[in-house]
Backbone as XML, in Angstrom:
<?xml version="1.0"?>
<chain id="A" units="angstrom">
  <residue number="1" name="UNK">
    <atom name="N" x="-51.788" y="-29.929" z="43.316"/>
    <atom name="CA" x="-51.712" y="-28.500" z="43.618"/>
    <atom name="C" x="-50.833" y="-27.785" z="42.585"/>
  </residue>
  <residue number="2" name="UNK">
    <atom name="N" x="-49.722" y="-28.409" z="42.173"/>
    <atom name="CA" x="-48.846" y="-27.757" z="41.195"/>
    <atom name="C" x="-49.508" y="-27.631" z="39.831"/>
  </residue>
  <residue number="3" name="UNK">
    <atom name="N" x="-50.344" y="-28.595" z="39.469"/>
    <atom name="CA" x="-51.049" y="-28.477" z="38.189"/>
    <atom name="C" x="-52.018" y="-27.307" z="38.210"/>
  </residue>
  <residue number="4" name="UNK">
    <atom name="N" x="-52.665" y="-27.092" z="39.363"/>
    <atom name="CA" x="-53.554" y="-25.935" z="39.513"/>
    <atom name="C" x="-52.769" y="-24.642" z="39.392"/>
  </residue>
  <residue number="5" name="UNK">
    <atom name="N" x="-51.612" y="-24.581" z="40.063"/>
    <atom name="CA" x="-50.770" y="-23.384" z="39.992"/>
    <atom name="C" x="-50.356" y="-23.125" z="38.559"/>
  </residue>
  <residue number="6" name="UNK">
    <atom name="N" x="-49.924" y="-24.166" z="37.851"/>
    <atom name="CA" x="-49.498" y="-23.993" z="36.455"/>
    <atom name="C" x="-50.652" y="-23.555" z="35.578"/>
  </residue>
  <residue number="7" name="UNK">
    <atom name="N" x="-51.809" y="-24.176" z="35.747"/>
    <atom name="CA" x="-52.972" y="-23.814" z="34.930"/>
    <atom name="C" x="-53.383" y="-22.371" z="35.171"/>
  </residue>
  <residue number="8" name="UNK">
    <atom name="N" x="-53.440" y="-21.950" z="36.424"/>
    <atom name="CA" x="-53.782" y="-20.564" z="36.730"/>
    <atom name="C" x="-52.731" y="-19.595" z="36.211"/>
  </residue>
  <residue number="9" name="UNK">
    <atom name="N" x="-51.487" y="-19.971" z="36.402"/>
    <atom name="CA" x="-50.369" y="-19.139" z="35.927"/>
    <atom name="C" x="-50.449" y="-18.943" z="34.419"/>
  </residue>
  <residue number="10" name="UNK">
    <atom name="N" x="-50.674" y="-20.022" z="33.697"/>
    <atom name="CA" x="-50.764" y="-19.949" z="32.231"/>
    <atom name="C" x="-51.974" y="-19.141" z="31.781"/>
  </residue>
  <residue number="11" name="UNK">
    <atom name="N" x="-53.117" y="-19.384" z="32.383"/>
    <atom name="CA" x="-54.329" y="-18.709" z="31.933"/>
    <atom name="C" x="-54.336" y="-17.223" z="32.313"/>
  </residue>
  <residue number="12" name="UNK">
    <atom name="N" x="-53.736" y="-16.878" z="33.450"/>
    <atom name="CA" x="-53.694" y="-15.481" z="33.888"/>
    <atom name="C" x="-52.456" y="-14.753" z="33.386"/>
  </residue>
  <residue number="13" name="UNK">
    <atom name="N" x="-51.523" y="-15.500" z="32.817"/>
    <atom name="CA" x="-50.254" y="-14.970" z="32.329"/>
    <atom name="C" x="-49.493" y="-14.214" z="33.417"/>
  </residue>
  <residue number="14" name="UNK">
    <atom name="N" x="-49.377" y="-14.871" z="34.561"/>
    <atom name="CA" x="-48.587" y="-14.357" z="35.683"/>
    <atom name="C" x="-47.655" y="-15.467" z="36.155"/>
  </residue>
  <residue number="15" name="UNK">
    <atom name="N" x="-46.712" y="-15.092" z="37.010"/>
    <atom name="CA" x="-45.739" y="-16.086" z="37.473"/>
    <atom name="C" x="-46.408" y="-17.083" z="38.431"/>
  </residue>
  <residue number="16" name="UNK">
    <atom name="N" x="-45.904" y="-18.324" z="38.390"/>
    <atom name="CA" x="-46.412" y="-19.325" z="39.335"/>
    <atom name="C" x="-46.226" y="-18.905" z="40.791"/>
  </residue>
  <residue number="17" name="UNK">
    <atom name="N" x="-45.153" y="-18.187" z="41.094"/>
    <atom name="CA" x="-44.930" y="-17.743" z="42.465"/>
    <atom name="C" x="-46.022" y="-16.778" z="42.938"/>
  </residue>
  <residue number="18" name="UNK">
    <atom name="N" x="-46.504" y="-15.928" z="42.036"/>
    <atom name="CA" x="-47.598" y="-15.027" z="42.408"/>
    <atom name="C" x="-48.873" y="-15.821" z="42.682"/>
  </residue>
  <residue number="19" name="UNK">
    <atom name="N" x="-49.157" y="-16.816" z="41.874"/>
    <atom name="CA" x="-50.326" y="-17.657" z="42.084"/>
    <atom name="C" x="-50.214" y="-18.379" z="43.422"/>
  </residue>
  <residue number="20" name="UNK">
    <atom name="N" x="-49.035" y="-18.944" z="43.716"/>
    <atom name="CA" x="-48.840" y="-19.641" z="45.002"/>
    <atom name="C" x="-49.084" y="-18.705" z="46.174"/>
  </residue>
  <residue number="21" name="UNK">
    <atom name="N" x="-48.554" y="-17.489" z="46.092"/>
    <atom name="CA" x="-48.721" y="-16.515" z="47.183"/>
    <atom name="C" x="-50.189" y="-16.200" z="47.415"/>
  </residue>
  <residue number="22" name="UNK">
    <atom name="N" x="-50.941" y="-16.038" z="46.316"/>
    <atom name="CA" x="-52.377" y="-15.754" z="46.463"/>
    <atom name="C" x="-53.092" y="-16.956" z="47.079"/>
  </residue>
  <residue number="23" name="UNK">
    <atom name="N" x="-52.779" y="-18.158" z="46.610"/>
    <atom name="CA" x="-53.402" y="-19.348" z="47.157"/>
    <atom name="C" x="-53.062" y="-19.547" z="48.636"/>
  </residue>
  <residue number="24" name="UNK">
    <atom name="N" x="-51.856" y="-19.158" z="49.030"/>
    <atom name="CA" x="-51.438" y="-19.269" z="50.428"/>
    <atom name="C" x="-51.980" y="-18.128" z="51.295"/>
  </residue>
  <residue number="25" name="UNK">
    <atom name="N" x="-52.570" y="-17.120" z="50.631"/>
    <atom name="CA" x="-53.083" y="-15.917" z="51.308"/>
    <atom name="C" x="-51.984" y="-15.231" z="52.114"/>
  </residue>
  <residue number="26" name="UNK">
    <atom name="N" x="-50.789" y="-15.219" z="51.529"/>
    <atom name="CA" x="-49.625" y="-14.599" z="52.170"/>
    <atom name="C" x="-49.490" y="-13.172" z="51.608"/>
  </residue>
  <residue number="27" name="UNK">
    <atom name="N" x="-50.026" y="-12.217" z="52.356"/>
    <atom name="CA" x="-50.116" y="-10.836" z="51.873"/>
    <atom name="C" x="-48.745" y="-10.237" z="51.501"/>
  </residue>
  <residue number="28" name="UNK">
    <atom name="N" x="-47.757" y="-10.433" z="52.368"/>
    <atom name="CA" x="-46.422" y="-9.855" z="52.101"/>
    <atom name="C" x="-45.830" y="-10.461" z="50.830"/>
  </residue>
  <residue number="29" name="UNK">
    <atom name="N" x="-45.986" y="-11.769" z="50.679"/>
    <atom name="CA" x="-45.442" y="-12.441" z="49.490"/>
    <atom name="C" x="-46.218" y="-12.027" z="48.241"/>
  </residue>
  <residue number="30" name="UNK">
    <atom name="N" x="-47.529" y="-11.829" z="48.356"/>
    <atom name="CA" x="-48.339" y="-11.371" z="47.216"/>
    <atom name="C" x="-47.806" y="-10.026" z="46.737"/>
  </residue>
  <residue number="31" name="UNK">
    <atom name="N" x="-47.571" y="-9.102" z="47.663"/>
    <atom name="CA" x="-47.070" y="-7.783" z="47.290"/>
    <atom name="C" x="-45.704" y="-7.904" z="46.621"/>
  </residue>
  <residue number="32" name="UNK">
    <atom name="N" x="-44.802" y="-8.692" z="47.203"/>
    <atom name="CA" x="-43.467" y="-8.869" z="46.616"/>
    <atom name="C" x="-43.547" y="-9.473" z="45.206"/>
  </residue>
  <residue number="33" name="UNK">
    <atom name="N" x="-44.345" y="-10.511" z="45.053"/>
    <atom name="CA" x="-44.453" y="-11.183" z="43.757"/>
    <atom name="C" x="-45.127" y="-10.269" z="42.723"/>
  </residue>
  <residue number="34" name="UNK">
    <atom name="N" x="-46.120" y="-9.503" z="43.155"/>
    <atom name="CA" x="-46.780" y="-8.568" z="42.233"/>
    <atom name="C" x="-45.788" y="-7.494" z="41.769"/>
  </residue>
  <residue number="35" name="UNK">
    <atom name="N" x="-44.969" y="-7.001" z="42.675"/>
    <atom name="CA" x="-43.934" y="-6.039" z="42.296"/>
    <atom name="C" x="-42.975" y="-6.613" z="41.278"/>
  </residue>
  <residue number="36" name="UNK">
    <atom name="N" x="-42.528" y="-7.845" z="41.506"/>
    <atom name="CA" x="-41.636" y="-8.510" z="40.562"/>
    <atom name="C" x="-42.299" y="-8.692" z="39.200"/>
  </residue>
  <residue number="37" name="UNK">
    <atom name="N" x="-43.569" y="-9.041" z="39.222"/>
    <atom name="CA" x="-44.311" y="-9.248" z="37.959"/>
    <atom name="C" x="-44.408" y="-7.944" z="37.183"/>
  </residue>
  <residue number="38" name="UNK">
    <atom name="N" x="-44.746" y="-6.864" z="37.866"/>
    <atom name="CA" x="-44.838" y="-5.552" z="37.198"/>
    <atom name="C" x="-43.487" y="-5.127" z="36.664"/>
  </residue>
  <residue number="39" name="UNK">
    <atom name="N" x="-42.442" y="-5.254" z="37.463"/>
    <atom name="CA" x="-41.108" y="-4.874" z="37.043"/>
    <atom name="C" x="-40.671" y="-5.700" z="35.818"/>
  </residue>
  <residue number="40" name="UNK">
    <atom name="N" x="-40.935" y="-6.987" z="35.847"/>
    <atom name="CA" x="-40.593" y="-7.859" z="34.735"/>
    <atom name="C" x="-41.303" y="-7.420" z="33.460"/>
  </residue>
  <residue number="41" name="UNK">
    <atom name="N" x="-42.581" y="-7.100" z="33.558"/>
    <atom name="CA" x="-43.328" y="-6.678" z="32.373"/>
    <atom name="C" x="-42.849" y="-5.328" z="31.860"/>
  </residue>
  <residue number="42" name="UNK">
    <atom name="N" x="-42.525" y="-4.412" z="32.778"/>
    <atom name="CA" x="-42.010" y="-3.114" z="32.357"/>
    <atom name="C" x="-40.667" y="-3.275" z="31.640"/>
  </residue>
  <residue number="43" name="UNK">
    <atom name="N" x="-39.776" y="-4.067" z="32.223"/>
    <atom name="CA" x="-38.460" y="-4.278" z="31.614"/>
    <atom name="C" x="-38.566" y="-4.992" z="30.276"/>
  </residue>
  <residue number="44" name="UNK">
    <atom name="N" x="-39.458" y="-5.950" z="30.191"/>
    <atom name="CA" x="-39.656" y="-6.683" z="28.943"/>
    <atom name="C" x="-40.167" y="-5.744" z="27.853"/>
  </residue>
  <residue number="45" name="UNK">
    <atom name="N" x="-41.118" y="-4.897" z="28.191"/>
    <atom name="CA" x="-41.645" y="-3.931" z="27.225"/>
    <atom name="C" x="-40.596" y="-2.944" z="26.804"/>
  </residue>
  <residue number="46" name="UNK">
    <atom name="N" x="-39.780" y="-2.486" z="27.743"/>
    <atom name="CA" x="-38.712" y="-1.542" z="27.429"/>
    <atom name="C" x="-37.673" y="-2.199" z="26.528"/>
  </residue>
  <residue number="47" name="UNK">
    <atom name="N" x="-37.325" y="-3.432" z="26.810"/>
    <atom name="CA" x="-36.354" y="-4.160" z="25.976"/>
    <atom name="C" x="-36.901" y="-4.316" z="24.557"/>
  </residue>
  <residue number="48" name="UNK">
    <atom name="N" x="-38.174" y="-4.672" z="24.427"/>
    <atom name="CA" x="-38.783" y="-4.816" z="23.090"/>
    <atom name="C" x="-38.713" y="-3.494" z="22.330"/>
  </residue>
  <residue number="49" name="UNK">
    <atom name="N" x="-39.004" y="-2.383" z="23.002"/>
    <atom name="CA" x="-38.942" y="-1.067" z="22.353"/>
    <atom name="C" x="-37.520" y="-0.736" z="21.916"/>
  </residue>
  <residue number="50" name="UNK">
    <atom name="N" x="-36.546" y="-1.016" z="22.775"/>
    <atom name="CA" x="-35.162" y="-0.732" z="22.427"/>
    <atom name="C" x="-34.680" y="-1.586" z="21.242"/>
  </residue>
  <residue number="51" name="UNK">
    <atom name="N" x="-35.044" y="-2.861" z="21.231"/>
    <atom name="CA" x="-34.653" y="-3.731" z="20.129"/>
    <atom name="C" x="-35.310" y="-3.282" z="18.824"/>
  </residue>
  <residue number="52" name="UNK">
    <atom name="N" x="-36.562" y="-2.870" z="18.928"/>
    <atom name="CA" x="-37.269" y="-2.394" z="17.737"/>
    <atom name="C" x="-36.598" y="-1.132" z="17.198"/>
  </residue>
  <residue number="53" name="UNK">
    <atom name="N" x="-36.260" y="-0.231" z="18.100"/>
    <atom name="CA" x="-35.606" y="1.001" z="17.689"/>
    <atom name="C" x="-34.235" y="0.717" z="17.094"/>
  </residue>
  <residue number="54" name="UNK">
    <atom name="N" x="-33.487" y="-0.187" z="17.712"/>
    <atom name="CA" x="-32.161" y="-0.532" z="17.198"/>
    <atom name="C" x="-32.264" y="-1.131" z="15.810"/>
  </residue>
  <residue number="55" name="UNK">
    <atom name="N" x="-33.233" y="-1.997" z="15.574"/>
    <atom name="CA" x="-33.350" y="-2.621" z="14.260"/>
    <atom name="C" x="-33.777" y="-1.596" z="13.218"/>
  </residue>
  <residue number="56" name="UNK">
    <atom name="N" x="-34.536" y="-0.572" z="13.599"/>
    <atom name="CA" x="-34.927" y="0.449" z="12.627"/>
    <atom name="C" x="-33.759" y="1.365" z="12.279"/>
  </residue>
  <residue number="57" name="UNK">
    <atom name="N" x="-32.733" y="1.415" z="13.096"/>
    <atom name="CA" x="-31.565" y="2.268" z="12.828"/>
    <atom name="C" x="-30.495" y="1.558" z="12.019"/>
  </residue>
  <residue number="58" name="UNK">
    <atom name="N" x="-30.633" y="0.244" z="11.863"/>
    <atom name="CA" x="-29.606" y="-0.529" z="11.141"/>
    <atom name="C" x="-29.760" y="-0.359" z="9.633"/>
  </residue>
  <residue number="59" name="UNK">
    <atom name="N" x="-28.629" y="-0.413" z="8.924"/>
    <atom name="CA" x="-28.707" y="-0.339" z="7.460"/>
    <atom name="C" x="-29.454" y="-1.541" z="6.880"/>
  </residue>
  <residue number="60" name="UNK">
    <atom name="N" x="-30.043" y="-1.372" z="5.697"/>
    <atom name="CA" x="-30.756" y="-2.488" z="5.075"/>
    <atom name="C" x="-29.872" y="-3.724" z="4.940"/>
  </residue>
  <residue number="61" name="UNK">
    <atom name="N" x="-30.457" y="-4.874" z="5.189"/>
    <atom name="CA" x="-29.718" y="-6.142" z="5.081"/>
    <atom name="C" x="-29.040" y="-6.574" z="6.363"/>
  </residue>
  <residue number="62" name="UNK">
    <atom name="N" x="-28.761" y="-5.645" z="7.252"/>
    <atom name="CA" x="-28.085" y="-6.028" z="8.497"/>
    <atom name="C" x="-29.085" y="-6.451" z="9.559"/>
  </residue>
  <residue number="63" name="UNK">
    <atom name="N" x="-30.352" y="-6.108" z="9.403"/>
    <atom name="CA" x="-31.339" y="-6.437" z="10.436"/>
    <atom name="C" x="-31.531" y="-7.948" z="10.564"/>
  </residue>
  <residue number="64" name="UNK">
    <atom name="N" x="-31.391" y="-8.687" z="9.435"/>
    <atom name="CA" x="-31.535" y="-10.126" z="9.503"/>
    <atom name="C" x="-30.440" y="-10.744" z="10.366"/>
  </residue>
  <residue number="65" name="UNK">
    <atom name="N" x="-29.234" y="-10.257" z="10.193"/>
    <atom name="CA" x="-28.096" y="-10.756" z="10.980"/>
    <atom name="C" x="-28.284" y="-10.367" z="12.436"/>
  </residue>
  <residue number="66" name="UNK">
    <atom name="N" x="-28.652" y="-9.123" z="12.687"/>
    <atom name="CA" x="-28.867" y="-8.664" z="14.068"/>
    <atom name="C" x="-30.018" y="-9.405" z="14.706"/>
  </residue>
  <residue number="67" name="UNK">
    <atom name="N" x="-31.068" y="-9.643" z="13.938"/>
    <atom name="CA" x="-32.215" y="-10.386" z="14.469"/>
    <atom name="C" x="-31.836" y="-11.782" z="14.882"/>
  </residue>
  <residue number="68" name="UNK">
    <atom name="N" x="-30.987" y="-12.428" z="14.100"/>
    <atom name="CA" x="-30.500" y="-13.760" z="14.443"/>
    <atom name="C" x="-29.673" y="-13.699" z="15.712"/>
  </residue>
  <residue number="69" name="UNK">
    <atom name="N" x="-28.816" y="-12.694" z="15.805"/>
    <atom name="CA" x="-27.982" y="-12.531" z="16.988"/>
    <atom name="C" x="-28.821" y="-12.250" z="18.237"/>
  </residue>
  <residue number="70" name="UNK">
    <atom name="N" x="-29.916" y="-11.504" z="18.070"/>
    <atom name="CA" x="-30.784" y="-11.155" z="19.193"/>
    <atom name="C" x="-31.821" y="-12.223" z="19.485"/>
  </residue>
  <residue number="71" name="UNK">
    <atom name="N" x="-31.822" y="-13.287" z="18.706"/>
    <atom name="CA" x="-32.778" y="-14.361" z="18.956"/>
    <atom name="C" x="-34.133" y="-14.094" z="18.366"/>
  </residue>
  <residue number="72" name="UNK">
    <atom name="N" x="-34.241" y="-13.185" z="17.423"/>
    <atom name="CA" x="-35.545" y="-12.852" z="16.805"/>
    <atom name="C" x="-35.789" y="-13.744" z="15.612"/>
  </residue>
</chain>
């Protein structure tokens, strides 16, 4: 069952918890997990935009150092 959850999660690019909730047909949990998934994607996109903007504001040569610090 866990391999199925992982395979579906990977192919659909959603959290394993959301897949489990759908497979369990647990409506309340599906809604909660979907909300978490949407929030996670929104925050991730916002973080990417902020990091991109920050790197464009840095003086030449400093972006490599900042990128290393930010894990880029």
